C-alpha positions as CSV (number, residue, x, y, z in Angstrom):
1,P,172.6,54.6,102.3
2,E,171.4,52.8,105.8
3,E,170.8,56.0,108.0
4,K,168.4,57.2,104.9
5,I,166.1,53.9,105.1
6,R,166.6,53.9,108.9
7,S,165.6,57.6,109.1
8,V,162.7,56.6,106.6
9,A,161.3,53.8,108.9
10,E,161.3,55.7,112.0
11,A,159.5,58.4,110.4
12,E,157.0,55.8,109.2
13,G,156.7,53.8,112.5
14,I,158.0,50.7,110.5
15,D,160.4,48.3,112.8
16,L,163.2,47.0,110.7
17,G,163.6,43.8,113.2
18,G,166.1,41.5,111.9
19,T,166.0,42.8,108.4
20,E,169.7,43.0,107.0
21,I,170.5,46.3,105.4
22,V,173.2,46.2,103.0
23,P,174.7,50.0,102.9
24,T,175.5,51.6,99.4
25,E,176.5,54.9,98.7
26,H,173.5,55.4,96.0
27,S,171.1,53.8,93.3
28,H,173.4,52.6,90.9
29,A,175.4,51.0,93.6
30,A,172.4,49.6,95.0
31,A,171.3,48.0,91.5
32,F,174.9,46.5,91.4
33,R,174.9,45.2,95.1
34,A,171.4,43.5,94.4
35,V,172.6,41.6,91.1
36,E,175.6,40.9,93.1
37,L,174.1,39.0,95.9
38,I,171.5,37.2,93.8
39,R,174.6,35.9,91.5
40,E,176.6,34.9,94.7
41,G,173.2,33.3,96.3
42,G,173.0,35.8,98.9
43,A,169.6,36.9,98.0
44,E,166.8,35.1,95.7
45,I,164.5,37.8,94.4
46,L,165.3,41.1,92.8
47,M,162.3,43.6,93.7
48,K,163.2,46.8,92.2
49,G,161.7,49.4,94.6
50,S,162.1,53.2,94.0
51,L,165.2,52.6,91.7
52,H,164.7,53.6,87.9
53,T,164.0,50.6,85.8
54,D,167.0,51.5,83.6
55,E,169.3,51.5,86.9
56,V,167.9,48.2,87.9
57,L,168.2,46.7,84.2
58,G,171.6,48.0,83.7
59,A,172.7,45.9,86.4
60,V,170.9,43.0,85.7
61,V,172.0,43.0,81.8
62,N,175.7,43.9,82.4
63,K,177.5,41.0,80.1
64,S,180.3,40.7,83.1
65,T,178.2,41.1,86.1
66,G,174.5,40.8,85.6
67,I,172.3,37.7,85.8
68,R,171.0,37.1,82.4
69,T,169.9,33.8,81.5
70,E,169.2,32.4,78.2
71,R,165.4,33.1,78.5
72,R,164.3,36.3,77.8
73,I,163.9,39.2,80.3
74,T,160.3,39.2,81.5
75,H,158.2,41.0,84.2
76,V,155.6,39.6,86.6
77,F,153.2,41.7,89.0
78,L,152.2,39.9,92.2
79,M,148.7,40.6,92.9
80,N,146.8,40.2,96.4
81,V,143.6,40.8,95.3
82,P,140.8,40.4,98.2
83,T,138.2,39.0,96.0
84,Y,140.0,36.4,94.6
85,P,141.3,33.1,96.9
86,K,145.1,33.3,96.1
87,L,147.6,35.3,94.8
88,L,147.6,35.9,91.2
89,L,150.7,36.6,88.8
90,V,150.2,39.0,85.9
91,T,152.8,38.2,83.2
92,D,154.3,40.1,80.9
93,A,152.4,43.6,81.3
94,A,155.8,45.6,81.8
95,V,158.6,44.8,80.0
96,N,157.5,42.7,76.6
97,I,155.5,44.6,74.8
98,A,154.4,42.8,71.9
99,P,155.9,39.1,72.2
100,D,156.5,36.7,69.7
101,L,155.5,32.7,70.2
102,D,159.2,32.6,71.5
103,G,158.8,35.2,73.9
104,K,155.6,34.3,75.2
105,R,157.0,30.7,76.0
106,D,160.0,32.7,77.9
107,I,157.7,34.9,79.6
108,C,155.1,31.5,80.3
109,Q,158.4,29.7,81.8
110,N,159.9,32.4,84.0
111,A,156.2,33.3,85.8
112,I,156.0,29.3,86.5
113,D,159.4,29.2,87.7
114,L,158.6,32.5,90.0
115,A,155.2,30.5,91.1
116,H,157.4,27.2,92.0
117,T,159.6,29.6,94.5
118,L,156.7,31.1,95.9
119,G,155.5,27.6,96.5
120,V,152.8,26.9,94.1
121,E,153.6,23.5,93.0
122,Q,151.6,23.2,89.6
123,P,150.6,26.8,88.9
124,K,147.7,27.1,86.4
125,V,148.2,29.6,83.8
126,A,145.4,31.1,82.0
127,I,146.7,32.2,78.4
128,L,144.5,35.6,77.8
129,S,143.0,36.5,74.5
130,A,139.8,38.8,74.0
131,V,137.8,35.5,73.4
132,E,138.4,31.9,74.5
133,T,138.1,30.3,71.2
134,I,140.5,29.8,68.5
135,R,139.9,32.5,65.9
136,P,142.8,32.4,62.9
137,K,142.4,36.2,62.9
138,I,143.3,36.8,66.3
139,Q,147.2,35.7,66.6
140,S,146.7,35.5,70.8
141,T,144.5,32.7,70.2
142,L,146.8,30.8,68.0
143,D,149.7,31.7,70.4
144,A,147.6,30.4,73.2
145,A,146.9,26.9,71.3
146,A,150.3,26.4,70.3
147,L,151.4,27.7,74.2
148,C,149.3,24.5,75.2
149,K,150.6,22.3,72.8
150,M,154.1,23.5,73.7
151,A,153.3,22.1,77.5
152,D,152.1,18.8,76.1
153,R,155.4,18.2,74.6
154,G,157.6,19.5,77.3
155,Q,158.8,22.9,75.7
156,I,156.9,24.5,79.1
157,T,157.5,22.3,82.3
158,G,155.9,22.7,85.7
159,G,152.4,24.2,85.2
160,L,149.0,23.4,83.8
161,L,148.3,25.6,80.6
162,D,145.1,26.5,79.2
163,G,144.0,29.0,76.1
164,P,142.7,30.9,74.8
165,L,140.7,32.3,77.9
166,A,139.0,35.7,78.4
167,M,139.9,37.5,81.4
168,D,136.5,36.8,83.2
169,N,136.5,33.3,82.7
170,A,140.1,33.0,83.8
171,I,139.6,34.2,87.2
172,N,135.9,33.5,87.8
173,L,134.4,29.8,88.0
174,E,130.9,31.2,87.4
175,A,131.9,32.9,84.1
176,A,133.6,29.5,83.1
177,R,130.7,27.6,83.6
178,I,128.2,30.0,81.9
179,K,130.8,29.6,78.7
180,K,130.7,26.0,79.1
181,I,134.7,25.9,79.6
182,D,135.5,22.6,81.0
183,S,139.2,22.9,82.2
184,D,141.6,22.7,85.0
185,V,142.7,26.3,84.9
186,A,139.3,28.5,83.9
187,G,138.2,30.2,87.2
188,V,141.6,29.3,89.5
189,A,144.3,30.6,87.4
190,D,147.4,31.5,89.3
191,I,149.0,32.8,86.4
192,L,147.8,35.5,83.9
193,L,149.9,35.4,80.4
194,A,148.7,38.7,78.9
195,P,148.5,38.8,75.0
């Protein structure tokens, strides 16, 4: 409800300025209307806020009024880390808990597409694992190698992929240098793809 939003903004000293408020009666209606706006082109990004996840996802996956695509639904954390020189996207750390290779391909492509929306022309994707070498007993290293080859073959587009990379050498150039990792992604990743 608009009056509730304005009341909170006033109490917290938040200037709503030119913000458009689309009034709805309750949270389910807000989720439905937000998805409707996306579908109609009246909005570009759906952000959950204080709604329950099931309310938002219920509206998103609705067969007749939702916004599902052929790809898997994925989640991205957008992080503004004071000690990192740029926006960092972490995916998927909330919706897909143990994805297979097809799932990781969708997770990766969705994050790349989001990075494009945010103005990153060729996002650098670090495919994370516990180690930065391919180890047949560690599935995430095999998946990382396969994802990189999928990108080489045009099955993932719009980004520069490397992996497996460990967390430290994905976001720290010095850590990558110490491990002798020669990569355009290591140490400067835009996207971290969790195993």
